[in-house]
N, C-alpha and C positions, 0 to 999 in steps of 0.2 A: 756364387752358387756353382756347385760342380755340375758337370755334364750329366744329364739324366736321360734314360730311355724309359718310356712308358708304354703300356700295352705290349707291343713287340717291336722289334727293330734293333738297329745297332750294327756295328761293323762285323764282318765275318773274316775269319782267318784265311790266309792263303794256303794252298796245298803244301803239305809238309815236304821239306827236303828239296825244294826247287831253287835253282840259281836265279838271282835277280838279273834280268836283262839290262844292258846298258842303255841309257837314254841320252841322246845328244844334249850337251849343255848342263847335265846334272851328274853329280858324283854320288853313286850309291854308298850309303853308310849303314852300319848296323843300327838297330835290330832288323830282322827279316821283314820283307814287305808284307803288306796285307792286301787282300783282294776283297773289295766291297762292291756288291751289286754286279759282280762279274766284270768289273774293270779294274785293272791293276792300280793300286793306290797304296801309299805309305805317307808318313808325315812329310817327306821331302821328295816324293816321287809319284807322278800320276801320268798315265799313258793316255794321250789323245785329249780331245775335247777342250783344247786351249782356246779356240775361238769362242766356243760357247761360254766358257768361264769368263772370258773378257767381256762378253756382251752382258752376262748376268750381273757382273760387278758394276758395269756402267749403268744398268737399269736401276740400281739401288739409289743412285744420286740424281738420276734424270728427273727433270721437272715433270710433275704430274698435272692432271686436269685441275685439281683443287688449287695448286699453286698458281697456275695460269689465271684462274678466276679470282685470285686475291684472297682465297680462304686458306686457313691453316689445315694441313692434312689431318683428317679426323681419325685415321687408323694407321696402323703400321703398313709399310710397303709389302705387297704380295708378289713374289716371283713364282712363276709356274714353269716346271720342267715337264714337258709332255712327251710321251713316247710309249710305244707298246711294251709290255713286259718282256724283259730280256734285252732291251736296248741299252742298258747301262744307265737308266735314268736315276735310280737310287744312288749309284756310284757317283754320278755327277753332283747330286745334291749333297752327298756326304763330303766330297772334296770341297765344294763351295763352303759348306758349314765349317770345315777345318780351317780354311783360309780366313773366314770372317770371324772365327771365335774370339780373337783378341779385341775385336771392336764391340763385343757384346759381353761385358764383364759379369752380367747377372746370369749367364749360363746358356746352355743349349738343351732344349727339350725335343724329344722325338716321339711321334705317335704314328702307328700304322692304322690306317682307316678302313682297311678291308681285311677280312680273314683269309685263310688259305683256300677256302671254298669260293672266294670271290664275292661273298656277301658283305655289304657295308657293316662296319661296327657301329652300334648305336652311339649317337652323339653324347648321350649322358655318360656312357661308359668311358669314352675318350676324355671328356671334360673332367671326370672324377680322377682318372689316372694322371692327367696333367696337373691338377691341383695337388695331388700327392707328390708329384715330382717337384713342385714348387715349395713343398713343405707347408702349404696352406691348409686350414681346416676343411674337411670334406664332410658336408652334412649328409648323414645316412638317409637313404631313401628319397633324396631330393629329386625333383623333376628336371628335365633338360633345361628349361629356362632359368631355373634357380642356379643350376650348376654352371651354366655358361656365363651367367651374370657374376657368379663368384669368381670364375676364372678371369674375366676381364678386370674385376676389382683387384685380384691378386697380382695381375700384370701391370697395373697402374704404377707409374713412377719407376718402372724397371726397364732395363735394356736387355731384352731376351731374344734369342734366335730360336724360332719355332719351326721344326721340320715335320711336315705332315706328309707321310708317305702313302702312296697307293690310294689316293682319294678317288671315290667313285663319281663325284660330281660336286657342283658348287654348294648344294644343300648340306654337304658334310663340312665344307671348309668355312663357309660364311659365319655360322654361329661361334666358331672358335677364334675368329679374328680379334686380336686385342685392339682396344681403343687407344692404346698408348702409341703415339707416332714414332717413338724411338725403338719400337720392336720391329723385327723383320720376320716375315713368314715365307718359308720356302715350301711350296706345295709340289708334290709329284703326282701326276695323273696320266691316264691314257689319252685324254683329249682335252679340249678347252674347258675352262671353268666359266661358262657363260652365267652371268649373274653376280660374279664377284667384281666390284668396281675397281677400275684402274689396275687390273692384274697385268703383269709383264710376262708374256709367254716366251719360252724357248723350246722349240720342237726338235727332237733328236731323230736322226737317221742312223745309218751305220757308221762305224768308225772309219776314219781315213785309212788307206792301205798301210802306211808305215806303223801306225798305232795298232792296227789289227794284227799285223805280223808279229809285233812285239808281244801282244797278248797270246798269240798262238805259241810263240817261243817260250813264254813263261810256263805254260803247261807241258809242252812236248819236249822241252829241252832244246839247246841251241844247235846241236850237231846236225840233225836232219834238216832243220830250217836253213842253216848256212849252206849245206850241200845242195839244196834244191830250192832256191828262192823263187823260181818260176812256179813250181808246184804249190808253194806256200801262197803265192798271190792267187792261184786258181782256187785254193781252199777258201781264201777270203772272199772271192767272188761268189763261190757256191753258197757261202754263209751270208752273203750280202752285207758283210761287215758287222753282223749282229754279235755283240760280245757273248751272249749266252751260248749261241751256237758254236762260236770259236772256242770257248772254254771246254765244251763237251768234246769237240773234235781233238783239241790238244790233250785232254785227259785220255781219250781213246788211243792216241799215238803213244803217250807215256806208258800206258798199260800194255801195249803191243810193240815192243822195241824192234822187232824184226820187220815190221811193215814200214813203208816209206810214206812221205807226204803225198806223193803221186797216188799211192794206193788210197789214201784218205779222200783225195779229190775224186777219184774214179768211183769209189763206193758211194759218195754223196750224190753223184749224178745218177747212179742206178737206183737209189732208194726213192720210193714215192714220197710226196710231200705232205701227206695227210689228206683227210676228207673234208676239212673245213673250207669254207668259201674264201677265206682270207689268204691271198697269195703270199703276202708278206710274212705269214706265220710258217710257211713251209720250210724254210731253212732250219728253224728251230726243231720242227718235227723230224726232219731228216737226221739232224745231228743227235737228237735224243734217241732215236731208234738205233742209230749206229752205236752209241754208247751203251744202250741197254742190252742189245743183243750180244755184246762182248763181255757182259758180266757173268761170273760164275752163278750157278743156280741159287745158292744160298744168298748171295749178295743181291741178285735180282729180286728174290722174294722179299727180303728185308726192305729193299727200296720201295716196291709198290705198296707194301704194308705200311710204310711211313705216311701214306695218304691218310691213315687213321690217327696220326699223331696230333694231340690237341694243340691248336694254334700253330700247327706246322713245326712244333719244337719237339725234339727228341734227344734223349741221352742213351747211354748203353742199357740202362734199366728198361726204358721204353721199348727199344728195339728188341731186347732179349725177350720181354714179355709178349710182344706182338708176334715174333717169329717162333717162340718156343725154343730158343737156342741159349747157349751159355753166355754169361756176361763178357767173357774174353772174346768169343767169336763176334758178338755184337759190336764191341768196341773196335776190333780190328776192321770189321766191315764198314763201320761209320767213317773211320779214318781213310779207308780205301775209296769209298764213295766221294769223300771230300776231295781227295787227290784227283779224282776223275772229273771234278767239276759238277757233280750231281747233288752235292750238299754244300752248305756253308757252315763253318764253325762259328756259332753264335758267341760262345764264351769258352775259354780254355779250362782245363782242369785246375781246381784250386791248389794252392801250395800244400795245404794239409792233406789233400787227396780225398777229403770227405765230400767234395762237390765235383762230380765227374764233368767232363766237357759236354757242352750242349750244342746241338746242331739244328739247323733250320733247313726245311725244304724250300728251295727258291720258288717265289710266287709264280714265275713263268712256267715252272715244271709241275706245279700242283695239279692243274687240270689233266695233264698227261698221265700222272701217277694215278689219279682217280679213275681214269678210263682203263688203265692197265689192271687196277685192283678189281674192277667190275668184270673184266674179261678173263682174268687169270684165277680168281678165287671164287669158290662157291659161297653163297650167302651164309651157310652154316659155319664155314671156316672164318669168314669175316667176323661174324658174331662171337665166335670162340676167341679170336685174336683180341677183339675189343674187350671181352670179359677178362682175359688174362692180364691185359694192360691195366684195367681198372682195379683188379684184385691186387696187383703189385703196388699200385698207387695207394690203395687203402692201407696196406701193410707199411709202406714208407711213412705215411702220415701218422699211423699209430706209433711207430718208432720215434718220429719227430716229436710227438707230444710226450711220449714216455721219457724223453731226454730231460724234461723239466721236472721229473719226479724221481730222480735217481736216489734220493734219500730214503725212499720206501723200499724195503727189502723185497716185497712181493713184486714190485714193478721191475726191480733189477733182475729178478729171476725170469720174468717174462721177456725182458730184453735179451737175456742170454739164450733164450730158446729161439730167437729169430736168427735167420741165416746171417752170417757175418757181413755180407755186402749191404744188408738193410740197416745195420746199426750205425748210430752216430757216436763219434768218440766223446762228444761233449755237447752241452747245451748251446754254446755259440755256434758250433758246426751245424747243429740242427736248425737253428734260427737262420743261418746263412743260406742253407738249402731251401728253407721255406720262402724266404724273400726272393731268391733267384728263380725259383720254380713257380712262383705264385701265378703269373699269367697263364702258364700251361695247366696248373692245377685248377684254376677257375674255369678255363676252357674245357677241361676234362669233365668237370661237374656239369656244366651246361650241356655238353655233348651227350653225356649219359642220360640226363633227364629228357632231352629232346628226342633221343632215340626211341624211348618208350618200351624197349624190349628187355631191358636189364634194370627194372625198377628197384629190385632188391639191392643190387650193387650200387645203383645210383644213390639210394638212401644211405647206405653205409659210407659211401665216398663223401657225401655232403656232411654227414655227421662227423666223420673223422677230420675233414678239413675245418669244420666249425670249431672243434675242440682244439685242434693244433693252433689255429689263429688266436683263439682266446687265451691259450696257455702261454704263447710266446709274445703276443702283442698286448694282451689285456682287452677286456670288453669294449672300452671306450675307443681305443685306437683301431680295433678291428671292426667297429660298427658298420662302416660303409660296405665292407665286403660281406659281413654277416647278414646284412639286409638282403642282398641279392641271393645268398645261400638259403635263407629262410623262404624266400619267394620260390626257389626251386623245390624245396620240400613241399610247399603248398601246392605246386603244380602236380607233383607226384601223388600227393594225398587226394587231390580232387580226381585225378585220372583213375586211381586205384580204389576210390571210394573208401578211404580210411579216415573215419571221422575223428578219431583220437589224434592222429598225426596232423590232421587239418587244424584241429583246435590248438595244438601245441605251436604250429607254425604261425597261426593268426595271433596268438598271444605274444610270441616273440616279436613279430612285426609291429604289433600294437605298442609294445614296450619301447621299441626303437623310435616309432613315430612320436610317442609321448615325450621321450627324452629329447627329441629334436624340436619340440614345441608344436607339433601338429596334433594337438589334443583332440580335435574333432574327428580327424581321420583315425586316431587311435581308438576313440570310442566306438566307431563303426566296426573296426576290426574286433574289438572285444565282444561286441554284441554277436557277431558272426561266430566267434570262438565259443560263446556260451551255447549257441544253437548246436554246434558240432559236438561239444562236450556232453550236452544232454542227449544227443542222438547216440553217442558212444556209451552213455550210461556210466561215465567215470566220475565218481564223486569228487575226487581231488581236482581234476581239470575244471569241473563245474564250479567248485569253490573259488579256484584261482580266477576264473573268468568273471564271476560275480564281483569279487573284490576289485578286479581291474576296471570293470564298468563303474564301480563306486569311485575309484581313484580318478578316473577320467572326468566324471561329473564334478568331483572336488577341484580338479585342475581348471575346470571351466567356471568355477565359482557358483555352481548350482548346488547350494548347500542342502536343500530339501531332498533332491533326488539322490545326492551322495549319501545322506543319512539313511534314506530308505534302502538303498542297495547294500550299505554296510550292515544294516539290520538283517537283511536276507542272508548275507554271508555269515553273520554271527549265528543265525538259527541253524545253518548247516553245520557249523563247528560245534554248537551245543549238542546237536543230535549225535555227533560222533565222539563227544567227550574230549576234544582236543584243547586242553587248557591253555597251552602257550598261544595258540591262534586266537582263542577267545579273549585273552588278555590284550593281545595286539589290536583286535577289532574293537574292543571296548575303548581303547585309547584313540583309535581312529574316529569313533563316534563322538568321543569327548572333544577331539580337536575340531571336528566339523561343527558341532553345536556351539563351541566357543567362537569359531569364526563367524557364525551366524548371530552371535550375541545372545544365544539361548543358554544362559549360565546355569539355570536350574537343571536343565537336561544334561549339560556338560558335567556338572557336579556329580550327578547320579552315575554317569558313564565312567568318570575317572575313579570314583569310589569302587565301582565294580571291577575296574582294571586293577586297582591296588589290592583288592581282596583276592583276586585270581592270582596275582603275582605272589601274594603271601602263601596261598595254597601250594604254589609251585616251589616255594622257598627261593624265589628269584629276588634277592635283596636289591640289586641294582634297579631292576624293573619296578619293584615296589617303591623305592625311594623316588624315582622319576615320576611315578603316578601320584604319589603323595604331594610332590611339589605342584603338580597340575591341579590337584584337589585344593591346595592352599590358594592357588591363583584364582580358581573358580569361586572360592569362598570370599576372597577379597572383592571380586567383581560383583558378587551377590550382596555386598554390604555387610559381611560378617567377619571383621578383621580379627577379633579375638580367637574365633575358631580357626582362622587361617594361621595364626601364630602357633596354636597348639599342634596343628597338623605339620607345620614346618619343623617344630621341635621333634616330632615323631619321625619325620623324614631324615633329620640329622642323625638320630639314633640308629635308624635303619641303615643309613650310609656308613656309619661307623662300624657296624657289624660286618659290612662287606670287606673291610680292609683295603679299600681303594681310596687313596688320598685325594685324587683328582675329583672323584665323585663326591666325597665329603666336602671338599672345598666348594664345589658348585652349589651344593645344597645350603651350605653356610652363607654363601653370597645371596641366595634367594631369601634366606631367613633375615639377613641384614637389611634387605630392601623392605621386607615386611615390618621390621622393627622401626625403621626410619619413618615409614608411613604412619606408624602408631605413635610417633613422637618420642622415641627412645633412641636418639642418635649415639649415645655413649655405648649402649649394648650393640648397636649396629656396627660401630667402628671396631669393637672387640671381635665380633665374628668375622669382619673383613680381614682383620689382622691375622686371625687364626687361619682363614682361607689362604692368605698369601704364604703363611708358614708351611701349610700342607703342600701347596703347589711347589714351593721352593724345595721341600724335602723330596718331592716326587720327580721333579724335572731339573733341579739344579738352580743356581742363582739366575735371576733375571727372567724367570718364567712368568708368563702372563696368565690371565684368567680365561683367555679364549680357548675354546675347544673342550670345555668341561662337558657340554652336551646335556646338562641336567634338565629334566622335564621334557626331553624330546624323545627319549627311548620308547616310551609307550605309545607315542603319537605318530611314529613313522610307519610307512606302509612296507 
């Protein structure tokens, strides 16, 4: 299984154009290094933390309490890397995962357990994403317990490395722990995970002086560090060896080549350390202020507006919409901020150019950017920036969905009217963008709904995302995400008192519940949808809700109530003269009465369905209904009438010109003839059916899939 990242996370690119510093005992090779979690890292290069790495690897095989007591270890080993944000804890976890990857052939999964606002990600959302990463089925709308149980089942018998980043507490980690002893969990947290049994902690402080100087040199370049190593050590002391602070100071030096390392040390001493009570956080506050104050006005504004980026993820489109600047300016600014250590490159630009580079706001800087946004921007400007971003996202989603309909000339004309940067060159490019941006798109939808001040945009965004997912993934594959989106629509509809939208959301959620086997829950949603539809006075939503209630009772095996609700739905369709729906509902009533063994009522309903299909000149529907009439006649003890009806169905199917339909009807006729004691005629009709199927589908075609007798009875 390939390495997968779920929710958010993954390695970040190093600043562009930097020289790789030499590390004793290691020979740098191409390609360029990567910087992960603010600590220098590459496949064959990692600065510092060697002692911690050695201890963590030793903890994997160290005897645990279960082994000492003679019991087999019931769960995978859990390693904890504890440290405050900016200490390089994620970098250490990534390096450990890189070194251990060959020992876990079933792959590496990552999940970030806290959002950029510091709030914990719901466990069911993380479990759903991990299941998707494993390629396992994800039940739509399932609760936390069901999802975590499915995750443990999917991990059984596998050797997987699970990296859980930024855990808020043991209550987030414990439900995700696999029962498979061969799995390994690496958790990253601010403090201890009290409550997780036999966890092996590794607490991080600052980098040692040589590694810290190497990191500073990576950003600032080697010349000034080599010329003034004493000042470099002073900078390390001012930053207390914290990688995040060192990266910011190094980026500041790189952007201001005329200043010396001693100037950086002096400026750090002069800056206040922030108003928070935590003394250990002051080096990061000082370094951030140093870096921020050196930014040009446009870059500074884009940076603090990135606090609004969904899930902390942004590309040039997001930055351009937030700041109201051009795409070129936004892209150049994002690259410059990355070089200064203020952003991380989450994924580079795709080779086709259809997928621009994506950047992440470091978690340790997110609170600082949020405070800056509040102090630097008026509330109206913040709302306008968010509205611009959501509007841009809606247009991108429209273009993404339209890429699946390029054969339609009207759609092609609408695509040509979009700005060139919003167009996708092909359907695969649009699908690639949708998959890559899905965590940010879902976060944008949740953010828009929770905000409550942009409900119109929120509804448009959710609708556009729903259609794009359905167009590219199909309704079945997209069901887990669609369930959450329909819940968002329901939240907006309730808040804005929109009964019709409420009914639509409840019906969609009910359909997904029914498809997942939660028929009782679906029935409750359908009843609520019926109330909302009646409140809205919409006849079509009312009919849909009534029929859905009937279908739920049918799924529960309550034939009497199902027939009652189908009759109510039929009355509504009769009132409006909707013949096609009348025929369908007659068929549903016939199927329900047949399942209840009420063959006289079933015969009446199927005859009504056949007559309605005849009025519609729907020959396939009429042939299917006639087959069901014949079946009901047989069950009622009238085989001769059943035979005449089957012959009528064959004639009707022949008029359709559909060989598969005619073959299915002939097979039904053959069964009737055999029961009447005429095996010779039955064999003739079976042979004719085989001939028709062979002519329609080629040699070797079977009789499965004819579907005769089911058309009129489906819902």
